[in-house]
N, CA, C, O and the ligand as a Tripos MOL2 file, in Angstrom:
@<TRIPOS>MOLECULE
protein
  297   295    75     0     0
PROTEIN
NO_CHARGES

@<TRIPOS>ATOM
      1 N         206.2320  247.5650  -42.8300 N.3       1 MET1
      2 CA        207.0880  246.3790  -42.8910 C.3       1 MET1
      3 C         206.7080  245.4130  -41.7620 C.2       1 MET1
      4 O         206.3290  245.8250  -40.6660 O.2       1 MET1
      5 N         206.8210  244.1520  -42.0580 N.am      2 THR2
      6 CA        206.5340  243.1610  -41.0310 C.3       2 THR2
      7 C         207.8280  242.7540  -40.3370 C.2       2 THR2
      8 O         208.9020  242.7760  -40.9390 O.2       2 THR2
      9 N         207.7140  242.3880  -39.0860 N.am      3 ASP3
     10 CA        208.8680  241.8870  -38.3620 C.3       3 ASP3
     11 C         209.2480  240.5150  -38.9020 C.2       3 ASP3
     12 O         208.4300  239.7920  -39.4690 O.2       3 ASP3
     13 N         210.5020  240.1910  -38.7060 N.am      4 ARG4
     14 CA        210.9380  238.8520  -39.1140 C.3       4 ARG4
     15 C         210.5700  237.8700  -38.0200 C.2       4 ARG4
     16 O         211.4130  237.4260  -37.2390 O.2       4 ARG4
     17 N         209.3120  237.5500  -37.9860 N.am      5 ASN5
     18 CA        208.8210  236.7210  -36.8910 C.3       5 ASN5
     19 C         208.8120  235.2460  -37.2990 C.2       5 ASN5
     20 O         207.7890  234.5660  -37.2140 O.2       5 ASN5
     21 N         209.9530  234.7830  -37.7340 N.am      6 TYR6
     22 CA        210.0750  233.3830  -38.1100 C.3       6 TYR6
     23 C         211.5370  232.9800  -37.9590 C.2       6 TYR6
     24 O         212.4090  233.8210  -37.7380 O.2       6 TYR6
     25 N         211.7850  231.6880  -38.0820 N.am      7 VAL7
     26 CA        213.1440  231.1740  -37.9450 C.3       7 VAL7
     27 C         213.7300  230.9430  -39.3270 C.2       7 VAL7
     28 O         213.0870  230.3430  -40.1890 O.2       7 VAL7
     29 N         214.9470  231.4200  -39.5370 N.am      8 GLU8
     30 CA        215.6350  231.1190  -40.7860 C.3       8 GLU8
     31 C         216.2880  229.7510  -40.6660 C.2       8 GLU8
     32 O         217.1470  229.5430  -39.8090 O.2       8 GLU8
     33 N         215.8880  228.8200  -41.5180 N.am      9 GLY9
     34 CA        216.5330  227.5210  -41.5350 C.3       9 GLY9
     35 C         217.9700  227.6550  -41.9970 C.2       9 GLY9
     36 O         218.2800  228.4640  -42.8720 O.2       9 GLY9
     37 N         218.8500  226.8500  -41.3980 N.am     10 LYS10
     38 CA        220.2600  226.9000  -41.7790 C.3      10 LYS10
     39 C         220.6770  225.5620  -42.3860 C.2      10 LYS10
     40 O         220.1940  224.5000  -41.9930 O.2      10 LYS10
     41 N         221.5710  225.6460  -43.3360 N.am     11 LYS11
     42 CA        222.1310  224.4340  -43.9140 C.3      11 LYS11
     43 C         222.9600  223.7250  -42.8520 C.2      11 LYS11
     44 O         223.8020  224.3560  -42.2120 O.2      11 LYS11
     45 N         222.7410  222.4260  -42.6480 N.am     12 PRO12
     46 CA        223.4920  221.7180  -41.6000 C.3      12 PRO12
     47 C         224.9930  221.7200  -41.8980 C.2      12 PRO12
     48 O         225.4180  221.5050  -43.0330 O.2      12 PRO12
     49 N         225.7920  221.9720  -40.8370 N.am     13 ASP13
     50 CA        227.2440  221.9340  -41.0200 C.3      13 ASP13
     51 C         227.8310  220.6770  -40.4050 C.2      13 ASP13
     52 O         229.0480  220.5540  -40.2700 O.2      13 ASP13
     53 N         226.9750  219.7550  -40.0380 N.am     14 ARG14
     54 CA        227.4320  218.4880  -39.4630 C.3      14 ARG14
     55 C         226.3500  217.4550  -39.7090 C.2      14 ARG14
     56 O         225.2310  217.7810  -40.1060 O.2      14 ARG14
     57 N         226.7090  216.1960  -39.4660 N.am     15 GLU15
     58 CA        225.7240  215.1270  -39.6280 C.3      15 GLU15
     59 C         224.7060  215.1850  -38.5110 C.2      15 GLU15
     60 O         225.0410  215.4030  -37.3470 O.2      15 GLU15
     61 N         223.4810  214.9900  -38.8830 N.am     16 ILE16
     62 CA        222.4160  214.9770  -37.8910 C.3      16 ILE16
     63 C         221.7800  213.5970  -37.9040 C.2      16 ILE16
     64 O         221.3460  213.1210  -38.9530 O.2      16 ILE16
     65 N         221.7230  212.9480  -36.7380 N.am     17 PRO17
     66 CA        221.1080  211.6160  -36.7000 C.3      17 PRO17
     67 C         219.6730  211.6780  -37.2040 C.2      17 PRO17
     68 O         218.9110  212.5660  -36.8250 O.2      17 PRO17
     69 N         219.3110  210.7260  -38.0640 N.am     18 PRO18
     70 CA        217.9640  210.7730  -38.6480 C.3      18 PRO18
     71 C         216.8550  210.8040  -37.6080 C.2      18 PRO18
     72 O         215.7970  211.3880  -37.8420 O.2      18 PRO18
     73 N         217.0950  210.1720  -36.4480 N.am     19 ASP19
     74 CA        216.0090  210.1400  -35.4670 C.3      19 ASP19
     75 C         215.8600  211.4500  -34.7190 C.2      19 ASP19
     76 O         214.9550  211.5940  -33.8970 O.2      19 ASP19
     77 N         216.7350  212.4070  -34.9910 N.am     20 SER20
     78 CA        216.5470  213.7170  -34.3720 C.3      20 SER20
     79 C         216.1490  214.7690  -35.4000 C.2      20 SER20
     80 O         216.2550  215.9720  -35.1620 O.2      20 SER20
     81 N         215.6900  214.2840  -36.5450 N.am     21 ILE21
     82 CA        215.2190  215.2080  -37.5750 C.3      21 ILE21
     83 C         213.6980  215.1040  -37.6610 C.2      21 ILE21
     84 O         213.1500  214.0260  -37.8910 O.2      21 ILE21
     85 N         213.0420  216.2120  -37.4760 N.am     22 GLY22
     86 CA        211.5860  216.2480  -37.5750 C.3      22 GLY22
     87 C         211.1470  216.6620  -38.9680 C.2      22 GLY22
     88 O         211.9670  216.8480  -39.8680 O.2      22 GLY22
     89 N         209.8550  216.8000  -39.1250 N.am     23 ASN23
     90 CA        209.3080  217.1760  -40.4260 C.3      23 ASN23
     91 C         208.6320  218.5390  -40.3600 C.2      23 ASN23
     92 O         207.9150  218.8590  -39.4110 O.2      23 ASN23
     93 N         208.8820  219.3190  -41.3880 N.am     24 LEU24
     94 CA        208.1690  220.5840  -41.5270 C.3      24 LEU24
     95 C         206.9540  220.3730  -42.4030 C.2      24 LEU24
     96 O         206.9420  219.4920  -43.2620 O.2      24 LEU24
     97 N         205.9450  221.1700  -42.1890 N.am     25 GLU25
     98 CA        204.7530  221.0670  -43.0070 C.3      25 GLU25
     99 C         204.5830  222.3450  -43.8150 C.2      25 GLU25
    100 O         204.9320  223.4330  -43.3560 O.2      25 GLU25
    101 N         204.0500  222.2060  -45.0060 N.am     26 PRO26
    102 CA        203.8580  223.4000  -45.8460 C.3      26 PRO26
    103 C         202.9370  224.4000  -45.1490 C.2      26 PRO26
    104 O         201.9520  224.0280  -44.5120 O.2      26 PRO26
    105 N         203.2820  225.6630  -45.2870 N.am     27 ALA27
    106 CA        202.4230  226.7020  -44.7180 C.3      27 ALA27
    107 C         201.1490  226.7960  -45.5400 C.2      27 ALA27
    108 O         201.1320  226.4890  -46.7320 O.2      27 ALA27
    109 N         200.0910  227.2250  -44.8810 N.am     28 LYS28
    110 CA        198.8340  227.4200  -45.6000 C.3      28 LYS28
    111 C         198.9850  228.5680  -46.5940 C.2      28 LYS28
    112 O         199.4960  229.6360  -46.2570 O.2      28 LYS28
    113 N         198.5430  228.3340  -47.7940 N.am     29 GLY29
    114 CA        198.7340  229.3270  -48.8450 C.3      29 GLY29
    115 C         198.1690  230.6900  -48.4970 C.2      29 GLY29
    116 O         198.7890  231.7140  -48.7860 O.2      29 GLY29
    117 N         197.0100  230.7110  -47.8830 N.am     30 ASP30
    118 CA        196.3790  231.9880  -47.5450 C.3      30 ASP30
    119 C         197.2550  232.8190  -46.6240 C.2      30 ASP30
    120 O         197.4430  234.0180  -46.8280 O.2      30 ASP30
    121 N         197.7940  232.1470  -45.5950 N.am     31 GLU31
    122 CA        198.5840  232.8650  -44.6100 C.3      31 GLU31
    123 C         199.8760  233.3930  -45.2250 C.2      31 GLU31
    124 O         200.3280  234.4980  -44.9250 O.2      31 GLU31
    125 N         200.4440  232.5800  -46.0810 N.am     32 GLU32
    126 CA        201.6810  233.0260  -46.7050 C.3      32 GLU32
    127 C         201.4160  234.2130  -47.6160 C.2      32 GLU32
    128 O         202.1970  235.1640  -47.6460 O.2      32 GLU32
    129 N         200.3230  234.1610  -48.3540 N.am     33 ALA33
    130 CA        199.9750  235.2460  -49.2660 C.3      33 ALA33
    131 C         199.7400  236.5370  -48.5000 C.2      33 ALA33
    132 O         200.0420  237.6250  -48.9890 O.2      33 ALA33
    133 N         199.1990  236.4060  -47.2970 N.am     34 ALA34
    134 CA        198.9030  237.5860  -46.4900 C.3      34 ALA34
    135 C         200.1520  238.1180  -45.8020 C.2      34 ALA34
    136 O         200.1080  239.1740  -45.1700 O.2      34 ALA34
    137 N         201.2720  237.3940  -45.9190 N.am     35 GLY35
    138 CA        202.5080  237.8690  -45.3200 C.3      35 GLY35
    139 C         202.5790  237.6730  -43.8260 C.2      35 GLY35
    140 O         203.3950  238.2970  -43.1470 O.2      35 GLY35
    141 N         201.7390  236.8190  -43.3200 N.am     36 ARG36
    142 CA        201.7590  236.5930  -41.8750 C.3      36 ARG36
    143 C         202.8030  235.5490  -41.5330 C.2      36 ARG36
    144 O         202.8600  234.4790  -42.1390 O.2      36 ARG36
    145 N         203.6260  235.8790  -40.5520 N.am     37 THR37
    146 CA        204.6340  234.9200  -40.1190 C.3      37 THR37
    147 C         204.4540  234.6600  -38.6390 C.2      37 THR37
    148 O         203.8300  235.4460  -37.9270 O.2      37 THR37
    149 N         205.0020  233.5630  -38.1910 N.am     38 SER38
    150 CA        204.9000  233.2180  -36.7750 C.3      38 SER38
    151 C         206.2190  232.6420  -36.3110 C.2      38 SER38
    152 O         206.9990  232.1600  -37.1320 O.2      38 SER38
    153 N         206.4920  232.6780  -35.0090 N.am     39 PRO39
    154 CA        207.7430  232.1100  -34.5070 C.3      39 PRO39
    155 C         207.8420  230.6190  -34.7470 C.2      39 PRO39
    156 O         208.9120  230.0320  -34.5830 O.2      39 PRO39
    157 N         206.7460  230.0030  -35.1320 N.am     40 PHE40
    158 CA        206.7820  228.5710  -35.3990 C.3      40 PHE40
    159 C         206.9500  228.2800  -36.8840 C.2      40 PHE40
    160 O         206.7790  227.1470  -37.3340 O.2      40 PHE40
    161 N         207.2830  229.3020  -37.6210 N.am     41 TRP41
    162 CA        207.5450  229.1080  -39.0360 C.3      41 TRP41
    163 C         209.0420  229.0430  -39.2690 C.2      41 TRP41
    164 O         209.8300  229.7150  -38.6030 O.2      41 TRP41
    165 N         209.4060  228.2210  -40.2290 N.am     42 VAL42
    166 CA        210.8060  228.1130  -40.6290 C.3      42 VAL42
    167 C         210.8900  228.4320  -42.1080 C.2      42 VAL42
    168 O         210.1200  227.9130  -42.9160 O.2      42 VAL42
    169 N         211.8360  229.2920  -42.4520 N.am     43 LYS43
    170 CA        212.0690  229.5830  -43.8600 C.3      43 LYS43
    171 C         213.2000  228.6870  -44.3410 C.2      43 LYS43
    172 O         214.3230  228.7680  -43.8420 O.2      43 LYS43
    173 N         212.9020  227.8470  -45.2950 N.am     44 CYS44
    174 CA        213.8850  226.8850  -45.8010 C.3      44 CYS44
    175 C         215.0520  227.6030  -46.4610 C.2      44 CYS44
    176 O         214.8610  228.5040  -47.2780 O.2      44 CYS44
    177 N         216.2720  227.1900  -46.0960 N.am     45 TRP45
    178 CA        217.4560  227.8310  -46.6680 C.3      45 TRP45
    179 C         217.6090  227.4990  -48.1490 C.2      45 TRP45
    180 O         218.2660  228.2270  -48.8930 O.2      45 TRP45
    181 N         217.0090  226.4130  -48.5610 N.am     46 ASN46
    182 CA        217.2230  225.9370  -49.9230 C.3      46 ASN46
    183 C         216.1880  226.4860  -50.8950 C.2      46 ASN46
    184 O         216.5390  227.0300  -51.9420 O.2      46 ASN46
    185 N         214.9150  226.3420  -50.5490 N.am     47 CYS47
    186 CA        213.8700  226.7370  -51.4970 C.3      47 CYS47
    187 C         213.1300  228.0030  -51.0630 C.2      47 CYS47
    188 O         212.2670  228.4940  -51.7910 O.2      47 CYS47
    189 N         213.4650  228.5380  -49.8740 N.am     48 HIS48
    190 CA        212.9260  229.8110  -49.3920 C.3      48 HIS48
    191 C         211.4180  229.7910  -49.1790 C.2      48 HIS48
    192 O         210.7690  230.8370  -49.1570 O.2      48 HIS48
    193 N         210.8760  228.5980  -49.0240 N.am     49 GLN49
    194 CA        209.4700  228.4890  -48.6810 C.3      49 GLN49
    195 C         209.3120  228.5900  -47.1690 C.2      49 GLN49
    196 O         210.1990  228.2050  -46.4070 O.2      49 GLN49
    197 N         208.1860  229.1050  -46.7620 N.am     50 PHE50
    198 CA        207.8520  229.0940  -45.3380 C.3      50 PHE50
    199 C         207.1610  227.7850  -45.0080 C.2      50 PHE50
    200 O         206.2490  227.3490  -45.7110 O.2      50 PHE50
    201 N         207.6160  227.1630  -43.9170 N.am     51 LEU51
    202 CA        206.9970  225.9250  -43.4650 C.3      51 LEU51
    203 C         206.7360  226.0420  -41.9790 C.2      51 LEU51
    204 O         207.3600  226.8400  -41.2790 O.2      51 LEU51
    205 N         205.8110  225.2400  -41.5150 N.am     52 THR52
    206 CA        205.5180  225.2690  -40.0860 C.3      52 THR52
    207 C         206.1960  224.0940  -39.4060 C.2      52 THR52
    208 O         206.2800  222.9960  -39.9570 O.2      52 THR52
    209 N         206.6780  224.3470  -38.1920 N.am     53 ARG53
    210 CA        207.2400  223.2610  -37.4090 C.3      53 ARG53
    211 C         206.2820  222.9400  -36.2730 C.2      53 ARG53
    212 O         205.5060  223.7940  -35.8460 O.2      53 ARG53
    213 N         206.3390  221.6990  -35.7830 N.am     54 PRO54
    214 CA        205.4460  221.3210  -34.6950 C.3      54 PRO54
    215 C         205.6760  222.2150  -33.4800 C.2      54 PRO54
    216 O         206.8050  222.6180  -33.2010 O.2      54 PRO54
    217 N         204.6110  222.5180  -32.7720 N.am     55 LEU55
    218 CA        204.7380  223.3850  -31.6000 C.3      55 LEU55
    219 C         205.4620  222.6680  -30.4690 C.2      55 LEU55
    220 O         206.1040  223.3100  -29.6380 O.2      55 LEU55
    221 N         205.3660  221.3540  -30.4300 N.am     56 SER56
    222 CA        206.0330  220.5870  -29.3920 C.3      56 SER56
    223 C         206.1940  219.1490  -29.8740 C.2      56 SER56
    224 O         205.4420  218.7280  -30.7530 O.2      56 SER56
    225 N         207.1270  218.3860  -29.3460 N.am     57 PRO57
    226 CA        208.1340  218.8300  -28.3870 C.3      57 PRO57
    227 C         209.2460  219.5820  -29.1010 C.2      57 PRO57
    228 O         209.4380  219.4010  -30.3030 O.2      57 PRO57
    229 N         209.9740  220.4160  -28.3890 N.am     58 PRO58
    230 CA        210.9730  221.2690  -29.0370 C.3      58 PRO58
    231 C         212.3750  220.6820  -29.0720 C.2      58 PRO58
    232 O         213.3370  221.4120  -29.3120 O.2      58 PRO58
    233 N         212.5160  219.3710  -28.8360 N.am     59 GLN59
    234 CA        213.8690  218.8210  -28.7450 C.3      59 GLN59
    235 C         214.6020  218.8270  -30.0820 C.2      59 GLN59
    236 O         215.8250  218.9580  -30.1330 O.2      59 GLN59
    237 N         213.8460  218.6840  -31.1510 N.am     60 GLN60
    238 CA        214.5050  218.5060  -32.4200 C.3      60 GLN60
    239 C         215.1760  219.7920  -32.8810 C.2      60 GLN60
    240 O         214.6270  220.8850  -32.7360 O.2      60 GLN60
    241 N         216.3600  219.6450  -33.4340 N.am     61 GLN61
    242 CA        217.1300  220.8000  -33.8720 C.3      61 GLN61
    243 C         217.1200  220.9310  -35.3740 C.2      61 GLN61
    244 O         217.5830  221.9310  -35.9220 O.2      61 GLN61
    245 N         216.5960  219.9250  -36.0400 N.am     62 ALA62
    246 CA        216.6280  219.9460  -37.4920 C.3      62 ALA62
    247 C         215.3240  219.3820  -38.0370 C.2      62 ALA62
    248 O         214.6940  218.5120  -37.4350 O.2      62 ALA62
    249 N         214.9480  219.8980  -39.1750 N.am     63 TYR63
    250 CA        213.6730  219.5000  -39.7640 C.3      63 TYR63
    251 C         213.8550  219.3640  -41.2670 C.2      63 TYR63
    252 O         214.6150  220.0970  -41.9010 O.2      63 TYR63
    253 N         213.1290  218.4010  -41.8060 N.am     64 THR64
    254 CA        213.1640  218.2100  -43.2500 C.3      64 THR64
    255 C         212.0910  219.0550  -43.9100 C.2      64 THR64
    256 O         210.9340  219.0470  -43.4890 O.2      64 THR64
    257 N         212.4740  219.7750  -44.9350 N.am     65 CYS65
    258 CA        211.5390  220.6160  -45.6830 C.3      65 CYS65
    259 C         210.5860  219.7200  -46.4700 C.2      65 CYS65
    260 O         211.0110  218.8130  -47.1860 O.2      65 CYS65
    261 N         209.2920  219.9920  -46.3240 N.am     66 ALA66
    262 CA        208.2940  219.1970  -47.0390 C.3      66 ALA66
    263 C         208.2710  219.5480  -48.5210 C.2      66 ALA66
    264 O         207.7260  218.8000  -49.3330 O.2      66 ALA66
    265 N         208.8480  220.6600  -48.8620 N.am     67 ASN67
    266 CA        208.8010  221.1140  -50.2420 C.3      67 ASN67
    267 C         209.9540  220.5570  -51.0790 C.2      67 ASN67
    268 O         209.7350  220.0250  -52.1670 O.2      67 ASN67
    269 N         211.1930  220.6820  -50.5620 N.am     68 CYS68
    270 CA        212.3460  220.2850  -51.3680 C.3      68 CYS68
    271 C         213.1630  219.1770  -50.7210 C.2      68 CYS68
    272 O         214.0650  218.6330  -51.3580 O.2      68 CYS68
    273 N         212.8690  218.8280  -49.4660 N.am     69 GLY69
    274 CA        213.5740  217.7360  -48.8200 C.3      69 GLY69
    275 C         214.8840  218.1280  -48.1670 C.2      69 GLY69
    276 O         215.5740  217.2660  -47.6240 O.2      69 GLY69
    277 N         215.2470  219.3940  -48.2020 N.am     70 ALA70
    278 CA        216.4780  219.8330  -47.5600 C.3      70 ALA70
    279 C         216.3270  219.8150  -46.0420 C.2      70 ALA70
    280 O         215.2450  220.0710  -45.5140 O.2      70 ALA70
    281 N         217.4270  219.5090  -45.3440 N.am     71 VAL71
    282 CA        217.4030  219.5260  -43.8890 C.3      71 VAL71
    283 C         217.7390  220.9320  -43.4160 C.2      71 VAL71
    284 O         218.7480  221.5130  -43.8160 O.2      71 VAL71
    285 N         216.8830  221.4670  -42.5640 N.am     72 ASN72
    286 CA        217.0800  222.8000  -42.0010 C.3      72 ASN72
    287 C         217.4240  222.6910  -40.5310 C.2      72 ASN72
    288 O         216.6890  222.0730  -39.7610 O.2      72 ASN72
    289 N         218.5380  223.2880  -40.1380 N.am     73 MET73
    290 CA        218.8550  223.4110  -38.7120 C.3      73 MET73
    291 C         218.2410  224.7010  -38.2050 C.2      73 MET73
    292 O         218.2400  225.7190  -38.8970 O.2      73 MET73
    293 N         217.7200  224.6460  -36.9900 N.am     74 ILE74
    294 CA        217.1320  225.8700  -36.4410 C.3      74 ILE74
    295 C         217.7530  226.1860  -35.0850 C.2      74 ILE74
    296 O         217.3910  227.1810  -34.4570 O.2      74 ILE74
    297 ZN        212.9090  223.6050  -48.9140 Zn       75 ZN75
@<TRIPOS>BOND
     1     1     2 1
     2     2     3 1
     3     3     4 2
     4     3     5 am
     5     5     6 1
     6     6     7 1
     7     7     8 2
     8     7     9 am
     9     9    10 1
    10    10    11 1
    11    11    12 2
    12    11    13 am
    13    13    14 1
    14    14    15 1
    15    15    16 2
    16    15    17 am
    17    17    18 1
    18    18    19 1
    19    19    20 2
    20    19    21 am
    21    21    22 1
    22    22    23 1
    23    23    24 2
    24    23    25 am
    25    25    26 1
    26    26    27 1
    27    27    28 2
    28    27    29 am
    29    29    30 1
    30    30    31 1
    31    31    32 2
    32    31    33 am
    33    33    34 1
    34    34    35 1
    35    35    36 2
    36    35    37 am
    37    37    38 1
    38    38    39 1
    39    39    40 2
    40    39    41 am
    41    41    42 1
    42    42    43 1
    43    43    44 2
    44    43    45 am
    45    45    46 1
    46    46    47 1
    47    47    48 2
    48    47    49 am
    49    49    50 1
    50    50    51 1
    51    51    52 2
    52    51    53 am
    53    53    54 1
    54    54    55 1
    55    55    56 2
    56    55    57 am
    57    57    58 1
    58    58    59 1
    59    59    60 2
    60    59    61 am
    61    61    62 1
    62    62    63 1
    63    63    64 2
    64    63    65 am
    65    65    66 1
    66    66    67 1
    67    67    68 2
    68    67    69 am
    69    69    70 1
    70    70    71 1
    71    71    72 2
    72    71    73 am
    73    73    74 1
    74    74    75 1
    75    75    76 2
    76    75    77 am
    77    77    78 1
    78    78    79 1
    79    79    80 2
    80    79    81 am
    81    81    82 1
    82    82    83 1
    83    83    84 2
    84    83    85 am
    85    85    86 1
    86    86    87 1
    87    87    88 2
    88    87    89 am
    89    89    90 1
    90    90    91 1
    91    91    92 2
    92    91    93 am
    93    93    94 1
    94    94    95 1
    95    95    96 2
    96    95    97 am
    97    97    98 1
    98    98    99 1
    99    99   100 2
   100    99   101 am
   101   101   102 1
   102   102   103 1
   103   103   104 2
   104   103   105 am
   105   105   106 1
   106   106   107 1
   107   107   108 2
   108   107   109 am
   109   109   110 1
   110   110   111 1
   111   111   112 2
   112   111   113 am
   113   113   114 1
   114   114   115 1
   115   115   116 2
   116   115   117 am
   117   117   118 1
   118   118   119 1
   119   119   120 2
   120   119   121 am
   121   121   122 1
   122   122   123 1
   123   123   124 2
   124   123   125 am
   125   125   126 1
   126   126   127 1
   127   127   128 2
   128   127   129 am
   129   129   130 1
   130   130   131 1
   131   131   132 2
   132   131   133 am
   133   133   134 1
   134   134   135 1
   135   135   136 2
   136   135   137 am
   137   137   138 1
   138   138   139 1
   139   139   140 2
   140   139   141 am
   141   141   142 1
   142   142   143 1
   143   143   144 2
   144   143   145 am
   145   145   146 1
   146   146   147 1
   147   147   148 2
   148   147   149 am
   149   149   150 1
   150   150   151 1
   151   151   152 2
   152   151   153 am
   153   153   154 1
   154   154   155 1
   155   155   156 2
   156   155   157 am
   157   157   158 1
   158   158   159 1
   159   159   160 2
   160   159   161 am
   161   161   162 1
   162   162   163 1
   163   163   164 2
   164   163   165 am
   165   165   166 1
   166   166   167 1
   167   167   168 2
   168   167   169 am
   169   169   170 1
   170   170   171 1
   171   171   172 2
   172   171   173 am
   173   173   174 1
   174   174   175 1
   175   175   176 2
   176   175   177 am
   177   177   178 1
   178   178   179 1
   179   179   180 2
   180   179   181 am
   181   181   182 1
   182   182   183 1
   183   183   184 2
   184   183   185 am
   185   185   186 1
   186   186   187 1
   187   187   188 2
   188   187   189 am
   189   189   190 1
   190   190   191 1
   191   191   192 2
   192   191   193 am
   193   193   194 1
   194   194   195 1
   195   195   196 2
   196   195   197 am
   197   197   198 1
   198   198   199 1
   199   199   200 2
   200   199   201 am
   201   201   202 1
   202   202   203 1
   203   203   204 2
   204   203   205 am
   205   205   206 1
   206   206   207 1
   207   207   208 2
   208   207   209 am
   209   209   210 1
   210   210   211 1
   211   211   212 2
   212   211   213 am
   213   213   214 1
   214   214   215 1
   215   215   216 2
   216   215   217 am
   217   217   218 1
   218   218   219 1
   219   219   220 2
   220   219   221 am
   221   221   222 1
   222   222   223 1
   223   223   224 2
   224   223   225 am
   225   225   226 1
   226   226   227 1
   227   227   228 2
   228   227   229 am
   229   229   230 1
   230   230   231 1
   231   231   232 2
   232   231   233 am
   233   233   234 1
   234   234   235 1
   235   235   236 2
   236   235   237 am
   237   237   238 1
   238   238   239 1
   239   239   240 2
   240   239   241 am
   241   241   242 1
   242   242   243 1
   243   243   244 2
   244   243   245 am
   245   245   246 1
   246   246   247 1
   247   247   248 2
   248   247   249 am
   249   249   250 1
   250   250   251 1
   251   251   252 2
   252   251   253 am
   253   253   254 1
   254   254   255 1
   255   255   256 2
   256   255   257 am
   257   257   258 1
   258   258   259 1
   259   259   260 2
   260   259   261 am
   261   261   262 1
   262   262   263 1
   263   263   264 2
   264   263   265 am
   265   265   266 1
   266   266   267 1
   267   267   268 2
   268   267   269 am
   269   269   270 1
   270   270   271 1
   271   271   272 2
   272   271   273 am
   273   273   274 1
   274   274   275 1
   275   275   276 2
   276   275   277 am
   277   277   278 1
   278   278   279 1
   279   279   280 2
   280   279   281 am
   281   281   282 1
   282   282   283 1
   283   283   284 2
   284   283   285 am
   285   285   286 1
   286   286   287 1
   287   287   288 2
   288   287   289 am
   289   289   290 1
   290   290   291 1
   291   291   292 2
   292   291   293 am
   293   293   294 1
   294   294   295 1
   295   295   296 2
@<TRIPOS>SUBSTRUCTURE
     1 MET1         2 RESIDUE 1 A MET
     2 THR2         6 RESIDUE 1 A THR
     3 ASP3        10 RESIDUE 1 A ASP
     4 ARG4        14 RESIDUE 1 A ARG
     5 ASN5        18 RESIDUE 1 A ASN
     6 TYR6        22 RESIDUE 1 A TYR
     7 VAL7        26 RESIDUE 1 A VAL
     8 GLU8        30 RESIDUE 1 A GLU
     9 GLY9        34 RESIDUE 1 A GLY
    10 LYS10       38 RESIDUE 1 A LYS
    11 LYS11       42 RESIDUE 1 A LYS
    12 PRO12       46 RESIDUE 1 A PRO
    13 ASP13       50 RESIDUE 1 A ASP
    14 ARG14       54 RESIDUE 1 A ARG
    15 GLU15       58 RESIDUE 1 A GLU
    16 ILE16       62 RESIDUE 1 A ILE
    17 PRO17       66 RESIDUE 1 A PRO
    18 PRO18       70 RESIDUE 1 A PRO
    19 ASP19       74 RESIDUE 1 A ASP
    20 SER20       78 RESIDUE 1 A SER
    21 ILE21       82 RESIDUE 1 A ILE
    22 GLY22       86 RESIDUE 1 A GLY
    23 ASN23       90 RESIDUE 1 A ASN
    24 LEU24       94 RESIDUE 1 A LEU
    25 GLU25       98 RESIDUE 1 A GLU
    26 PRO26      102 RESIDUE 1 A PRO
    27 ALA27      106 RESIDUE 1 A ALA
    28 LYS28      110 RESIDUE 1 A LYS
    29 GLY29      114 RESIDUE 1 A GLY
    30 ASP30      118 RESIDUE 1 A ASP
    31 GLU31      122 RESIDUE 1 A GLU
    32 GLU32      126 RESIDUE 1 A GLU
    33 ALA33      130 RESIDUE 1 A ALA
    34 ALA34      134 RESIDUE 1 A ALA
    35 GLY35      138 RESIDUE 1 A GLY
    36 ARG36      142 RESIDUE 1 A ARG
    37 THR37      146 RESIDUE 1 A THR
    38 SER38      150 RESIDUE 1 A SER
    39 PRO39      154 RESIDUE 1 A PRO
    40 PHE40      158 RESIDUE 1 A PHE
    41 TRP41      162 RESIDUE 1 A TRP
    42 VAL42      166 RESIDUE 1 A VAL
    43 LYS43      170 RESIDUE 1 A LYS
    44 CYS44      174 RESIDUE 1 A CYS
    45 TRP45      178 RESIDUE 1 A TRP
    46 ASN46      182 RESIDUE 1 A ASN
    47 CYS47      186 RESIDUE 1 A CYS
    48 HIS48      190 RESIDUE 1 A HIS
    49 GLN49      194 RESIDUE 1 A GLN
    50 PHE50      198 RESIDUE 1 A PHE
    51 LEU51      202 RESIDUE 1 A LEU
    52 THR52      206 RESIDUE 1 A THR
    53 ARG53      210 RESIDUE 1 A ARG
    54 PRO54      214 RESIDUE 1 A PRO
    55 LEU55      218 RESIDUE 1 A LEU
    56 SER56      222 RESIDUE 1 A SER
    57 PRO57      226 RESIDUE 1 A PRO
    58 PRO58      230 RESIDUE 1 A PRO
    59 GLN59      234 RESIDUE 1 A GLN
    60 GLN60      238 RESIDUE 1 A GLN
    61 GLN61      242 RESIDUE 1 A GLN
    62 ALA62      246 RESIDUE 1 A ALA
    63 TYR63      250 RESIDUE 1 A TYR
    64 THR64      254 RESIDUE 1 A THR
    65 CYS65      258 RESIDUE 1 A CYS
    66 ALA66      262 RESIDUE 1 A ALA
    67 ASN67      266 RESIDUE 1 A ASN
    68 CYS68      270 RESIDUE 1 A CYS
    69 GLY69      274 RESIDUE 1 A GLY
    70 ALA70      278 RESIDUE 1 A ALA
    71 VAL71      282 RESIDUE 1 A VAL
    72 ASN72      286 RESIDUE 1 A ASN
    73 MET73      290 RESIDUE 1 A MET
    74 ILE74      294 RESIDUE 1 A ILE
    75 ZN75       297 GROUP 0 **** ****
């Protein structure tokens, strides 16, 4: 079994200012197929896809899923 080495995205329970929402990028298909996860991955609460978040800067608390457009809080 692999460790859960990623962040579970959460559905926002409050309004998030648009300027504090970053963008997630789709994970590379190969890596996802191999089951490799990283602490910089976010699993979208809505579509359950793995996406990568920028390594820096870490100020943003929410990211838009590139796959379905849902906002994920982390
Ligand atoms: Zn999504």
